[in-house]
N, C-alpha and C positions, 0 to 999 in steps of 0.2 A: 076807603080812598075817596077823596074829593078831587075833582078836576080843578086845578089852580087857575088863576088869571094869567099866569105866565110861567115859563120854564126856561132854564138855561141849558143848552145842549152844546158842549164844547165851548167855543168862544162866542156863540150866537145866543141872543135872547129872543125868545118867541113869545108873542102874545097869543093867548088862547081865546078864540071867539066861538061862543056857542050861538049858532044861527037858527032862527025860526024860519028856515027855508031849506030846500034841498041844496046839497053841495054838488056842483057840476064841475067835473075835472075832465077836460077834453070833451068827449061826447058822452060821458058816463055820469049817471047819478051815483054818488058815493056817500058813505057814512061821514066822511071827512076828507081833508087833504092838508098838505103842508106846503107853504109857499116859502121856499128857501131864501129867495132874494128879498122878500118883504118882511120876513120874520113873523109870519102868521101860521098858526095851526087852527083850522076851521073845523068845527064839529056840528053836525046837524042835530037839532033837538027833536026831530021827527021820530026818533027811535028811543028804545028803552034806556033807562039809566045805565044798566049793565052794558048795553051796546055802545053808549057814549063813552063810558070809561075804557072799554076795550079799544075803541077807536082812538082815544087819547094815547094809550100805550102804543098802538100801531103807528100812529103818526110820529111819536117820539122815536120809535125805532127807525123810521125813515130818516129822521134828523141825525141820529147817531150813525147810521149807515153812511150818510152823506159826509159827516165829519171825518170818520175813520176810513172812508173809501173802501168799504168791504164789498160793495157791488152786489148786495143781496137782491134776489129776484122778488117780485111782488108776492108770490106764493110763500116764499120763505119768511118774509116780513109778516104776512097774514098768520101763518102757523105759529111763529114765535110770539107775536102779539097776543094771540089767544092763550097760549101757554103761560106767558108771563102774567097776564091779567088774572088768570085763574089762580096762579101761585100766590100773587099778592092778596087776592080775595080770601083764599083759604088759610093764609098765614098772617093775618092782620097784625098780630102782636109783634111780629118781627119788624114792623114798619112804624111803630109808635115812637114818637120823639119823647124821650123821658128826661131830657136836659132842662 
């Protein structure tokens, strides 16, 4: 899986920004964050490639949660993000575009 330059979540388009700096959200240093109003998903390059990809999935889950109004807690998003990322990583052939 490669992190794309952008992604569409529901009716919103998000630009993916890989930043060579820590991501600060509130008062916390984070792996990444999502800016719903600005249409940005920011991911710090300070971490491993696996962590960046897992963070991408995590932030996309926040975007999906916001669109479908499921009101997931941060811990739920964190656990689902890790699980989905590992599923994608372990089953790459399922996600190959053969068209």
